C-alpha angles and dihedrals in degrees: 000000000000109000092222091054087053090048091050089050089050090052094049092046091050092049090050092049093047092048090052089056088070094057098036089081094220092321091304095119113071105212098043088046090053087049090057093050095044094043094049093042092052091044093056092043093053091042091053091052092049089053090069086078110011117071113253097241093048095045093046093047092051093043096048096038096048090042091052094048094046093046090052090051090049087053091054098042102037105023096034093233116167126237126200130206093274090052091052092047090050091051091049090051092048092050091046090051092049090051091050092050091050092048091050090057094046091049094051096062 
C-alpha cells in the first residue's frame, strides 16, 4: 500500500483518538475510552507501516503537525472552542511546515 495513504490513515486515526479523549471524561466513559485506544492503536500501526518507506523525521513531522492542526479544527467545529489570532497563525505555520516536509520527500525521489 502507498506509504502516504498509510500516513493519512495514521493521521485520521490519531485525530479520532484525540477527539475521543475529550468525551471520555478521563476514561470514565466506556465507548469514548475504547475509541481512544482503538484510534491511537491504529494510528501507531499505520504510522509504523508508513515508516518502511518514509523517513522517520519526515513521517513524524507530517503525522504530528497534521494531527495537531486537524484536532484543533475538530475542537472548533465540533466542540465550539474559540481560536484567537495567535492560534490561527500557529495553525497556518503548522500546515505550512507539513506541506514543506511533504514537498521535501517528493523532491528527493
